[in-house]
mmCIF file of the N, C-alpha and C atoms, coordinates in Angstrom:
data_MODEL
# 
_entry.id   MODEL 
# 
loop_
_atom_site.group_PDB 
_atom_site.id 
_atom_site.type_symbol 
_atom_site.label_atom_id 
_atom_site.label_alt_id 
_atom_site.label_comp_id 
_atom_site.label_asym_id 
_atom_site.label_entity_id 
_atom_site.label_seq_id 
_atom_site.pdbx_PDB_ins_code 
_atom_site.Cartn_x 
_atom_site.Cartn_y 
_atom_site.Cartn_z 
_atom_site.occupancy 
_atom_site.B_iso_or_equiv 
_atom_site.pdbx_formal_charge 
_atom_site.auth_seq_id 
_atom_site.auth_comp_id 
_atom_site.auth_asym_id 
_atom_site.auth_atom_id 
_atom_site.pdbx_PDB_model_num 
ATOM 1   N N  . UNK A 1 1  ? 167.818 -229.297 -41.957 1.00 0.00 ? 1  UNK A N  1 
ATOM 2   C CA . UNK A 1 1  ? 167.799 -230.644 -42.254 1.00 0.00 ? 1  UNK A CA 1 
ATOM 3   C C  . UNK A 1 1  ? 166.610 -231.302 -41.801 1.00 0.00 ? 1  UNK A C  1 
ATOM 4   N N  . UNK A 1 2  ? 165.935 -231.716 -42.753 1.00 0.00 ? 2  UNK A N  1 
ATOM 5   C CA . UNK A 1 2  ? 164.549 -232.473 -42.548 1.00 0.00 ? 2  UNK A CA 1 
ATOM 6   C C  . UNK A 1 2  ? 164.586 -233.821 -41.674 1.00 0.00 ? 2  UNK A C  1 
ATOM 7   N N  . UNK A 1 3  ? 163.463 -234.170 -40.993 1.00 0.00 ? 3  UNK A N  1 
ATOM 8   C CA . UNK A 1 3  ? 163.596 -235.366 -40.182 1.00 0.00 ? 3  UNK A CA 1 
ATOM 9   C C  . UNK A 1 3  ? 162.748 -236.558 -41.122 1.00 0.00 ? 3  UNK A C  1 
ATOM 10  N N  . UNK A 1 4  ? 163.122 -237.330 -41.232 1.00 0.00 ? 4  UNK A N  1 
ATOM 11  C CA . UNK A 1 4  ? 162.313 -238.895 -42.030 1.00 0.00 ? 4  UNK A CA 1 
ATOM 12  C C  . UNK A 1 4  ? 161.119 -239.188 -41.005 1.00 0.00 ? 4  UNK A C  1 
ATOM 13  N N  . UNK A 1 5  ? 160.046 -239.529 -41.631 1.00 0.00 ? 5  UNK A N  1 
ATOM 14  C CA . UNK A 1 5  ? 159.325 -240.127 -40.550 1.00 0.00 ? 5  UNK A CA 1 
ATOM 15  C C  . UNK A 1 5  ? 158.299 -241.224 -41.847 1.00 0.00 ? 5  UNK A C  1 
ATOM 16  N N  . UNK A 1 6  ? 157.998 -242.164 -41.118 1.00 0.00 ? 6  UNK A N  1 
ATOM 17  C CA . UNK A 1 6  ? 156.926 -243.171 -41.919 1.00 0.00 ? 6  UNK A CA 1 
ATOM 18  C C  . UNK A 1 6  ? 155.793 -243.250 -40.952 1.00 0.00 ? 6  UNK A C  1 
ATOM 19  N N  . UNK A 1 7  ? 154.922 -243.478 -41.803 1.00 0.00 ? 7  UNK A N  1 
ATOM 20  C CA . UNK A 1 7  ? 153.400 -243.754 -41.319 1.00 0.00 ? 7  UNK A CA 1 
ATOM 21  C C  . UNK A 1 7  ? 152.606 -244.888 -42.025 1.00 0.00 ? 7  UNK A C  1 
ATOM 22  N N  . UNK A 1 8  ? 151.771 -245.447 -41.100 1.00 0.00 ? 8  UNK A N  1 
ATOM 23  C CA . UNK A 1 8  ? 150.902 -246.621 -41.594 1.00 0.00 ? 8  UNK A CA 1 
ATOM 24  C C  . UNK A 1 8  ? 149.571 -246.030 -41.999 1.00 0.00 ? 8  UNK A C  1 
ATOM 25  N N  . UNK A 1 9  ? 149.241 -246.182 -43.342 1.00 0.00 ? 9  UNK A N  1 
ATOM 26  C CA . UNK A 1 9  ? 148.005 -245.884 -44.088 1.00 0.00 ? 9  UNK A CA 1 
ATOM 27  C C  . UNK A 1 9  ? 147.115 -246.937 -44.362 1.00 0.00 ? 9  UNK A C  1 
ATOM 28  N N  . UNK A 1 10 ? 146.088 -247.100 -43.917 1.00 0.00 ? 10 UNK A N  1 
ATOM 29  C CA . UNK A 1 10 ? 145.019 -248.147 -44.699 1.00 0.00 ? 10 UNK A CA 1 
ATOM 30  C C  . UNK A 1 10 ? 144.189 -247.382 -45.607 1.00 0.00 ? 10 UNK A C  1 
ATOM 31  N N  . UNK A 1 11 ? 143.738 -247.960 -46.674 1.00 0.00 ? 11 UNK A N  1 
ATOM 32  C CA . UNK A 1 11 ? 143.081 -247.670 -47.850 1.00 0.00 ? 11 UNK A CA 1 
ATOM 33  C C  . UNK A 1 11 ? 142.074 -248.639 -47.999 1.00 0.00 ? 11 UNK A C  1 
ATOM 34  N N  . UNK A 1 12 ? 141.039 -248.192 -48.107 1.00 0.00 ? 12 UNK A N  1 
ATOM 35  C CA . UNK A 1 12 ? 139.949 -249.219 -48.491 1.00 0.00 ? 12 UNK A CA 1 
ATOM 36  C C  . UNK A 1 12 ? 138.886 -248.494 -49.543 1.00 0.00 ? 12 UNK A C  1 
ATOM 37  N N  . UNK A 1 13 ? 138.067 -249.196 -50.300 1.00 0.00 ? 13 UNK A N  1 
ATOM 38  C CA . UNK A 1 13 ? 137.101 -248.540 -51.434 1.00 0.00 ? 13 UNK A CA 1 
ATOM 39  C C  . UNK A 1 13 ? 135.750 -248.660 -50.485 1.00 0.00 ? 13 UNK A C  1 
ATOM 40  N N  . UNK A 1 14 ? 135.180 -247.292 -50.477 1.00 0.00 ? 14 UNK A N  1 
ATOM 41  C CA . UNK A 1 14 ? 133.881 -247.361 -50.003 1.00 0.00 ? 14 UNK A CA 1 
ATOM 42  C C  . UNK A 1 14 ? 132.690 -247.571 -51.201 1.00 0.00 ? 14 UNK A C  1 
ATOM 43  N N  . UNK A 1 15 ? 131.729 -247.492 -50.586 1.00 0.00 ? 15 UNK A N  1 
ATOM 44  C CA . UNK A 1 15 ? 130.318 -247.957 -51.591 1.00 0.00 ? 15 UNK A CA 1 
ATOM 45  C C  . UNK A 1 15 ? 130.546 -247.121 -52.709 1.00 0.00 ? 15 UNK A C  1 
ATOM 46  N N  . UNK A 1 16 ? 130.722 -246.047 -52.654 1.00 0.00 ? 16 UNK A N  1 
ATOM 47  C CA . UNK A 1 16 ? 130.693 -245.097 -53.804 1.00 0.00 ? 16 UNK A CA 1 
ATOM 48  C C  . UNK A 1 16 ? 132.000 -245.310 -54.620 1.00 0.00 ? 16 UNK A C  1 
ATOM 49  N N  . UNK A 1 17 ? 132.812 -246.320 -54.699 1.00 0.00 ? 17 UNK A N  1 
ATOM 50  C CA . UNK A 1 17 ? 133.841 -246.301 -55.198 1.00 0.00 ? 17 UNK A CA 1 
ATOM 51  C C  . UNK A 1 17 ? 135.219 -245.794 -55.196 1.00 0.00 ? 17 UNK A C  1 
ATOM 52  N N  . UNK A 1 18 ? 135.058 -244.593 -54.179 1.00 0.00 ? 18 UNK A N  1 
ATOM 53  C CA . UNK A 1 18 ? 136.420 -243.932 -53.629 1.00 0.00 ? 18 UNK A CA 1 
ATOM 54  C C  . UNK A 1 18 ? 137.057 -244.604 -53.073 1.00 0.00 ? 18 UNK A C  1 
ATOM 55  N N  . UNK A 1 19 ? 138.319 -244.437 -52.779 1.00 0.00 ? 19 UNK A N  1 
ATOM 56  C CA . UNK A 1 19 ? 139.337 -245.108 -52.029 1.00 0.00 ? 19 UNK A CA 1 
ATOM 57  C C  . UNK A 1 19 ? 139.583 -243.890 -50.869 1.00 0.00 ? 19 UNK A C  1 
ATOM 58  N N  . UNK A 1 20 ? 139.502 -244.716 -49.812 1.00 0.00 ? 20 UNK A N  1 
ATOM 59  C CA . UNK A 1 20 ? 139.351 -243.686 -48.347 1.00 0.00 ? 20 UNK A CA 1 
ATOM 60  C C  . UNK A 1 20 ? 140.543 -244.196 -47.450 1.00 0.00 ? 20 UNK A C  1 
ATOM 61  N N  . UNK A 1 21 ? 141.313 -243.302 -47.180 1.00 0.00 ? 21 UNK A N  1 
ATOM 62  C CA . UNK A 1 21 ? 142.774 -243.220 -46.649 1.00 0.00 ? 21 UNK A CA 1 
ATOM 63  C C  . UNK A 1 21 ? 142.500 -242.846 -45.377 1.00 0.00 ? 21 UNK A C  1 
ATOM 64  N N  . UNK A 1 22 ? 143.274 -243.605 -44.197 1.00 0.00 ? 22 UNK A N  1 
ATOM 65  C CA . UNK A 1 22 ? 143.449 -243.205 -43.147 1.00 0.00 ? 22 UNK A CA 1 
ATOM 66  C C  . UNK A 1 22 ? 145.111 -243.542 -42.586 1.00 0.00 ? 22 UNK A C  1 
ATOM 67  N N  . UNK A 1 23 ? 145.486 -242.564 -41.755 1.00 0.00 ? 23 UNK A N  1 
ATOM 68  C CA . UNK A 1 23 ? 146.566 -242.919 -41.206 1.00 0.00 ? 23 UNK A CA 1 
ATOM 69  C C  . UNK A 1 23 ? 146.514 -243.087 -39.547 1.00 0.00 ? 23 UNK A C  1 
ATOM 70  N N  . UNK A 1 24 ? 146.970 -244.350 -39.218 1.00 0.00 ? 24 UNK A N  1 
ATOM 71  C CA . UNK A 1 24 ? 146.807 -245.092 -37.972 1.00 0.00 ? 24 UNK A CA 1 
ATOM 72  C C  . UNK A 1 24 ? 147.445 -244.354 -36.928 1.00 0.00 ? 24 UNK A C  1 
ATOM 73  N N  . UNK A 1 25 ? 148.517 -243.543 -37.049 1.00 0.00 ? 25 UNK A N  1 
ATOM 74  C CA . UNK A 1 25 ? 149.290 -242.524 -36.137 1.00 0.00 ? 25 UNK A CA 1 
ATOM 75  C C  . UNK A 1 25 ? 148.456 -241.547 -36.103 1.00 0.00 ? 25 UNK A C  1 
ATOM 76  N N  . UNK A 1 26 ? 147.815 -240.857 -36.787 1.00 0.00 ? 26 UNK A N  1 
ATOM 77  C CA . UNK A 1 26 ? 147.203 -239.755 -36.804 1.00 0.00 ? 26 UNK A CA 1 
ATOM 78  C C  . UNK A 1 26 ? 145.750 -239.620 -37.195 1.00 0.00 ? 26 UNK A C  1 
ATOM 79  N N  . UNK A 1 27 ? 144.936 -240.100 -36.250 1.00 0.00 ? 27 UNK A N  1 
ATOM 80  C CA . UNK A 1 27 ? 143.454 -240.684 -36.725 1.00 0.00 ? 27 UNK A CA 1 
ATOM 81  C C  . UNK A 1 27 ? 142.818 -239.298 -37.286 1.00 0.00 ? 27 UNK A C  1 
ATOM 82  N N  . UNK A 1 28 ? 143.215 -237.900 -37.162 1.00 0.00 ? 28 UNK A N  1 
ATOM 83  C CA . UNK A 1 28 ? 142.790 -236.891 -37.721 1.00 0.00 ? 28 UNK A CA 1 
ATOM 84  C C  . UNK A 1 28 ? 143.047 -236.716 -39.149 1.00 0.00 ? 28 UNK A C  1 
ATOM 85  N N  . UNK A 1 29 ? 143.939 -237.316 -39.532 1.00 0.00 ? 29 UNK A N  1 
ATOM 86  C CA . UNK A 1 29 ? 144.439 -237.727 -41.219 1.00 0.00 ? 29 UNK A CA 1 
ATOM 87  C C  . UNK A 1 29 ? 143.666 -238.428 -41.728 1.00 0.00 ? 29 UNK A C  1 
ATOM 88  N N  . UNK A 1 30 ? 142.922 -237.941 -42.573 1.00 0.00 ? 30 UNK A N  1 
ATOM 89  C CA . UNK A 1 30 ? 142.049 -239.137 -43.492 1.00 0.00 ? 30 UNK A CA 1 
ATOM 90  C C  . UNK A 1 30 ? 141.536 -238.311 -44.543 1.00 0.00 ? 30 UNK A C  1 
ATOM 91  N N  . UNK A 1 31 ? 141.471 -239.025 -45.757 1.00 0.00 ? 31 UNK A N  1 
ATOM 92  C CA . UNK A 1 31 ? 140.981 -238.327 -47.041 1.00 0.00 ? 31 UNK A CA 1 
ATOM 93  C C  . UNK A 1 31 ? 140.493 -239.497 -48.033 1.00 0.00 ? 31 UNK A C  1 
ATOM 94  N N  . UNK A 1 32 ? 140.479 -239.056 -49.094 1.00 0.00 ? 32 UNK A N  1 
ATOM 95  C CA . UNK A 1 32 ? 139.807 -239.805 -50.223 1.00 0.00 ? 32 UNK A CA 1 
ATOM 96  C C  . UNK A 1 32 ? 140.442 -239.568 -51.604 1.00 0.00 ? 32 UNK A C  1 
ATOM 97  N N  . UNK A 1 33 ? 140.168 -240.323 -52.527 1.00 0.00 ? 33 UNK A N  1 
ATOM 98  C CA . UNK A 1 33 ? 140.733 -240.090 -54.055 1.00 0.00 ? 33 UNK A CA 1 
ATOM 99  C C  . UNK A 1 33 ? 139.950 -240.955 -54.898 1.00 0.00 ? 33 UNK A C  1 
ATOM 100 N N  . UNK A 1 34 ? 139.775 -240.598 -56.185 1.00 0.00 ? 34 UNK A N  1 
ATOM 101 C CA . UNK A 1 34 ? 139.162 -241.228 -56.963 1.00 0.00 ? 34 UNK A CA 1 
ATOM 102 C C  . UNK A 1 34 ? 139.903 -242.609 -57.279 1.00 0.00 ? 34 UNK A C  1 
ATOM 103 N N  . UNK A 1 35 ? 141.351 -242.472 -57.323 1.00 0.00 ? 35 UNK A N  1 
ATOM 104 C CA . UNK A 1 35 ? 141.911 -243.773 -57.695 1.00 0.00 ? 35 UNK A CA 1 
ATOM 105 C C  . UNK A 1 35 ? 142.852 -243.841 -56.177 1.00 0.00 ? 35 UNK A C  1 
ATOM 106 N N  . UNK A 1 36 ? 143.590 -244.943 -56.107 1.00 0.00 ? 36 UNK A N  1 
ATOM 107 C CA . UNK A 1 36 ? 144.499 -245.353 -55.039 1.00 0.00 ? 36 UNK A CA 1 
ATOM 108 C C  . UNK A 1 36 ? 145.677 -244.253 -55.098 1.00 0.00 ? 36 UNK A C  1 
ATOM 109 N N  . UNK A 1 37 ? 146.155 -244.143 -56.244 1.00 0.00 ? 37 UNK A N  1 
ATOM 110 C CA . UNK A 1 37 ? 147.147 -243.181 -56.339 1.00 0.00 ? 37 UNK A CA 1 
ATOM 111 C C  . UNK A 1 37 ? 146.831 -241.546 -55.612 1.00 0.00 ? 37 UNK A C  1 
ATOM 112 N N  . UNK A 1 38 ? 145.774 -241.010 -56.141 1.00 0.00 ? 38 UNK A N  1 
ATOM 113 C CA . UNK A 1 38 ? 145.282 -240.024 -55.661 1.00 0.00 ? 38 UNK A CA 1 
ATOM 114 C C  . UNK A 1 38 ? 144.875 -239.710 -54.254 1.00 0.00 ? 38 UNK A C  1 
ATOM 115 N N  . UNK A 1 39 ? 144.375 -241.084 -53.748 1.00 0.00 ? 39 UNK A N  1 
ATOM 116 C CA . UNK A 1 39 ? 144.493 -241.207 -51.822 1.00 0.00 ? 39 UNK A CA 1 
ATOM 117 C C  . UNK A 1 39 ? 145.708 -241.109 -51.530 1.00 0.00 ? 39 UNK A C  1 
ATOM 118 N N  . UNK A 1 40 ? 146.704 -241.863 -51.932 1.00 0.00 ? 40 UNK A N  1 
ATOM 119 C CA . UNK A 1 40 ? 148.173 -241.759 -51.072 1.00 0.00 ? 40 UNK A CA 1 
ATOM 120 C C  . UNK A 1 40 ? 148.354 -240.376 -51.699 1.00 0.00 ? 40 UNK A C  1 
ATOM 121 N N  . UNK A 1 41 ? 148.375 -239.694 -52.732 1.00 0.00 ? 41 UNK A N  1 
ATOM 122 C CA . UNK A 1 41 ? 148.685 -238.040 -52.729 1.00 0.00 ? 41 UNK A CA 1 
ATOM 123 C C  . UNK A 1 41 ? 148.197 -237.478 -51.386 1.00 0.00 ? 41 UNK A C  1 
ATOM 124 N N  . UNK A 1 42 ? 146.691 -237.756 -51.480 1.00 0.00 ? 42 UNK A N  1 
ATOM 125 C CA . UNK A 1 42 ? 146.013 -236.852 -50.836 1.00 0.00 ? 42 UNK A CA 1 
ATOM 126 C C  . UNK A 1 42 ? 146.234 -237.054 -49.026 1.00 0.00 ? 42 UNK A C  1 
ATOM 127 N N  . UNK A 1 43 ? 146.634 -238.237 -48.839 1.00 0.00 ? 43 UNK A N  1 
ATOM 128 C CA . UNK A 1 43 ? 146.848 -238.635 -47.208 1.00 0.00 ? 43 UNK A CA 1 
ATOM 129 C C  . UNK A 1 43 ? 148.037 -238.014 -46.878 1.00 0.00 ? 43 UNK A C  1 
ATOM 130 N N  . UNK A 1 44 ? 149.030 -238.099 -47.948 1.00 0.00 ? 44 UNK A N  1 
ATOM 131 C CA . UNK A 1 44 ? 150.394 -237.164 -47.583 1.00 0.00 ? 44 UNK A CA 1 
ATOM 132 C C  . UNK A 1 44 ? 149.937 -235.838 -47.468 1.00 0.00 ? 44 UNK A C  1 
ATOM 133 N N  . UNK A 1 45 ? 149.426 -235.150 -48.056 1.00 0.00 ? 45 UNK A N  1 
ATOM 134 C CA . UNK A 1 45 ? 148.722 -233.848 -47.661 1.00 0.00 ? 45 UNK A CA 1 
ATOM 135 C C  . UNK A 1 45 ? 148.350 -233.619 -46.103 1.00 0.00 ? 45 UNK A C  1 
ATOM 136 N N  . UNK A 1 46 ? 147.208 -234.464 -45.960 1.00 0.00 ? 46 UNK A N  1 
ATOM 137 C CA . UNK A 1 46 ? 146.376 -234.556 -44.709 1.00 0.00 ? 46 UNK A CA 1 
ATOM 138 C C  . UNK A 1 46 ? 147.507 -234.570 -43.906 1.00 0.00 ? 46 UNK A C  1 
ATOM 139 N N  . UNK A 1 47 ? 148.627 -235.649 -43.770 1.00 0.00 ? 47 UNK A N  1 
ATOM 140 C CA . UNK A 1 47 ? 149.546 -235.934 -42.795 1.00 0.00 ? 47 UNK A CA 1 
ATOM 141 C C  . UNK A 1 47 ? 150.230 -234.414 -42.436 1.00 0.00 ? 47 UNK A C  1 
ATOM 142 N N  . UNK A 1 48 ? 150.623 -233.704 -43.524 1.00 0.00 ? 48 UNK A N  1 
ATOM 143 C CA . UNK A 1 48 ? 151.152 -232.616 -43.105 1.00 0.00 ? 48 UNK A CA 1 
ATOM 144 C C  . UNK A 1 48 ? 150.331 -231.274 -42.519 1.00 0.00 ? 48 UNK A C  1 
ATOM 145 N N  . UNK A 1 49 ? 149.157 -231.447 -43.108 1.00 0.00 ? 49 UNK A N  1 
ATOM 146 C CA . UNK A 1 49 ? 148.251 -230.372 -42.178 1.00 0.00 ? 49 UNK A CA 1 
ATOM 147 C C  . UNK A 1 49 ? 148.217 -230.712 -40.729 1.00 0.00 ? 49 UNK A C  1 
ATOM 148 N N  . UNK A 1 50 ? 147.763 -231.889 -40.504 1.00 0.00 ? 50 UNK A N  1 
ATOM 149 C CA . UNK A 1 50 ? 147.729 -232.368 -39.184 1.00 0.00 ? 50 UNK A CA 1 
ATOM 150 C C  . UNK A 1 50 ? 148.884 -232.200 -38.246 1.00 0.00 ? 50 UNK A C  1 
ATOM 151 N N  . UNK A 1 51 ? 150.262 -232.129 -38.961 1.00 0.00 ? 51 UNK A N  1 
ATOM 152 C CA . UNK A 1 51 ? 151.340 -231.917 -38.342 1.00 0.00 ? 51 UNK A CA 1 
ATOM 153 C C  . UNK A 1 51 ? 151.604 -230.463 -38.182 1.00 0.00 ? 51 UNK A C  1 
ATOM 154 N N  . UNK A 1 52 ? 150.905 -229.838 -39.080 1.00 0.00 ? 52 UNK A N  1 
ATOM 155 C CA . UNK A 1 52 ? 150.956 -228.215 -38.906 1.00 0.00 ? 52 UNK A CA 1 
ATOM 156 C C  . UNK A 1 52 ? 152.133 -227.794 -39.806 1.00 0.00 ? 52 UNK A C  1 
ATOM 157 N N  . UNK A 1 53 ? 152.580 -228.659 -41.032 1.00 0.00 ? 53 UNK A N  1 
ATOM 158 C CA . UNK A 1 53 ? 153.665 -228.063 -41.827 1.00 0.00 ? 53 UNK A CA 1 
ATOM 159 C C  . UNK A 1 53 ? 153.137 -227.724 -43.216 1.00 0.00 ? 53 UNK A C  1 
ATOM 160 N N  . UNK A 1 54 ? 153.563 -226.485 -43.582 1.00 0.00 ? 54 UNK A N  1 
ATOM 161 C CA . UNK A 1 54 ? 153.295 -226.208 -44.967 1.00 0.00 ? 54 UNK A CA 1 
ATOM 162 C C  . UNK A 1 54 ? 154.845 -226.423 -45.740 1.00 0.00 ? 54 UNK A C  1 
ATOM 163 N N  . UNK A 1 55 ? 154.826 -226.527 -47.209 1.00 0.00 ? 55 UNK A N  1 
ATOM 164 C CA . UNK A 1 55 ? 155.707 -226.816 -47.730 1.00 0.00 ? 55 UNK A CA 1 
ATOM 165 C C  . UNK A 1 55 ? 156.908 -226.259 -47.541 1.00 0.00 ? 55 UNK A C  1 
ATOM 166 N N  . UNK A 1 56 ? 156.801 -224.937 -47.248 1.00 0.00 ? 56 UNK A N  1 
ATOM 167 C CA . UNK A 1 56 ? 157.982 -223.897 -46.666 1.00 0.00 ? 56 UNK A CA 1 
ATOM 168 C C  . UNK A 1 56 ? 158.476 -224.249 -45.309 1.00 0.00 ? 56 UNK A C  1 
ATOM 169 N N  . UNK A 1 57 ? 157.540 -224.891 -44.407 1.00 0.00 ? 57 UNK A N  1 
ATOM 170 C CA . UNK A 1 57 ? 157.921 -225.327 -43.204 1.00 0.00 ? 57 UNK A CA 1 
ATOM 171 C C  . UNK A 1 57 ? 158.816 -226.805 -43.026 1.00 0.00 ? 57 UNK A C  1 
ATOM 172 N N  . UNK A 1 58 ? 158.389 -227.645 -44.040 1.00 0.00 ? 58 UNK A N  1 
ATOM 173 C CA . UNK A 1 58 ? 158.489 -228.819 -44.086 1.00 0.00 ? 58 UNK A CA 1 
ATOM 174 C C  . UNK A 1 58 ? 160.265 -229.173 -43.819 1.00 0.00 ? 58 UNK A C  1 
ATOM 175 N N  . UNK A 1 59 ? 160.939 -228.327 -44.413 1.00 0.00 ? 59 UNK A N  1 
ATOM 176 C CA . UNK A 1 59 ? 162.771 -228.543 -44.174 1.00 0.00 ? 59 UNK A CA 1 
ATOM 177 C C  . UNK A 1 59 ? 163.133 -228.409 -42.791 1.00 0.00 ? 59 UNK A C  1 
ATOM 178 N N  . UNK A 1 60 ? 162.155 -228.153 -41.857 1.00 0.00 ? 60 UNK A N  1 
ATOM 179 C CA . UNK A 1 60 ? 162.669 -228.307 -40.454 1.00 0.00 ? 60 UNK A CA 1 
ATOM 180 C C  . UNK A 1 60 ? 161.411 -229.443 -39.654 1.00 0.00 ? 60 UNK A C  1 
ATOM 181 N N  . UNK A 1 61 ? 160.771 -229.950 -40.186 1.00 0.00 ? 61 UNK A N  1 
ATOM 182 C CA . UNK A 1 61 ? 159.552 -230.606 -39.790 1.00 0.00 ? 61 UNK A CA 1 
ATOM 183 C C  . UNK A 1 61 ? 160.040 -231.986 -40.235 1.00 0.00 ? 61 UNK A C  1 
ATOM 184 N N  . UNK A 1 62 ? 159.060 -233.272 -39.530 1.00 0.00 ? 62 UNK A N  1 
ATOM 185 C CA . UNK A 1 62 ? 159.106 -234.436 -40.057 1.00 0.00 ? 62 UNK A CA 1 
ATOM 186 C C  . UNK A 1 62 ? 158.668 -234.597 -41.481 1.00 0.00 ? 62 UNK A C  1 
ATOM 187 N N  . UNK A 1 63 ? 159.498 -235.266 -42.210 1.00 0.00 ? 63 UNK A N  1 
ATOM 188 C CA . UNK A 1 63 ? 159.077 -235.292 -43.739 1.00 0.00 ? 63 UNK A CA 1 
ATOM 189 C C  . UNK A 1 63 ? 158.329 -236.767 -43.774 1.00 0.00 ? 63 UNK A C  1 
ATOM 190 N N  . UNK A 1 64 ? 157.225 -236.513 -44.664 1.00 0.00 ? 64 UNK A N  1 
ATOM 191 C CA . UNK A 1 64 ? 156.528 -238.249 -44.864 1.00 0.00 ? 64 UNK A CA 1 
ATOM 192 C C  . UNK A 1 64 ? 157.346 -238.658 -46.180 1.00 0.00 ? 64 UNK A C  1 
ATOM 193 N N  . UNK A 1 65 ? 158.068 -239.450 -45.525 1.00 0.00 ? 65 UNK A N  1 
ATOM 194 C CA . UNK A 1 65 ? 158.912 -240.499 -46.605 1.00 0.00 ? 65 UNK A CA 1 
ATOM 195 C C  . UNK A 1 65 ? 158.621 -241.559 -47.234 1.00 0.00 ? 65 UNK A C  1 
ATOM 196 N N  . UNK A 1 66 ? 157.430 -242.291 -46.465 1.00 0.00 ? 66 UNK A N  1 
ATOM 197 C CA . UNK A 1 66 ? 157.228 -243.452 -46.413 1.00 0.00 ? 66 UNK A CA 1 
ATOM 198 C C  . UNK A 1 66 ? 155.633 -243.562 -46.357 1.00 0.00 ? 66 UNK A C  1 
ATOM 199 N N  . UNK A 1 67 ? 154.967 -244.443 -46.986 1.00 0.00 ? 67 UNK A N  1 
ATOM 200 C CA . UNK A 1 67 ? 153.700 -244.661 -46.744 1.00 0.00 ? 67 UNK A CA 1 
ATOM 201 C C  . UNK A 1 67 ? 153.672 -246.158 -46.845 1.00 0.00 ? 67 UNK A C  1 
ATOM 202 N N  . UNK A 1 68 ? 153.230 -246.882 -45.625 1.00 0.00 ? 68 UNK A N  1 
ATOM 203 C CA . UNK A 1 68 ? 153.116 -248.288 -45.482 1.00 0.00 ? 68 UNK A CA 1 
ATOM 204 C C  . UNK A 1 68 ? 151.515 -248.490 -45.501 1.00 0.00 ? 68 UNK A C  1 
ATOM 205 N N  . UNK A 1 69 ? 151.261 -249.139 -46.645 1.00 0.00 ? 69 UNK A N  1 
ATOM 206 C CA . UNK A 1 69 ? 149.698 -249.426 -46.723 1.00 0.00 ? 69 UNK A CA 1 
ATOM 207 C C  . UNK A 1 69 ? 149.291 -250.648 -45.839 1.00 0.00 ? 69 UNK A C  1 
ATOM 208 N N  . UNK A 1 70 ? 148.453 -250.813 -45.026 1.00 0.00 ? 70 UNK A N  1 
ATOM 209 C CA . UNK A 1 70 ? 148.314 -251.671 -44.527 1.00 0.00 ? 70 UNK A CA 1 
ATOM 210 C C  . UNK A 1 70 ? 146.679 -252.282 -44.554 1.00 0.00 ? 70 UNK A C  1 
ATOM 211 N N  . UNK A 1 71 ? 146.294 -253.485 -44.253 1.00 0.00 ? 71 UNK A N  1 
ATOM 212 C CA . UNK A 1 71 ? 145.059 -254.322 -44.805 1.00 0.00 ? 71 UNK A CA 1 
ATOM 213 C C  . UNK A 1 71 ? 144.076 -253.836 -43.674 1.00 0.00 ? 71 UNK A C  1 
# 
């Protein structure tokens, strides 16, 4: 059984036009994307990497079930 967990993520547009995403609870989890949707997809992957979970391990580790965008 997987455990649900939510994270707060800030997304800002940088000078080059990329969307930069950072997880407030996990400072090491940050990434970017050409679109906001790509940045959200990438931050979910970054969170799993920081938590040390692979797709196979996610069944027994906290799942990223919600991303709350913060200003």
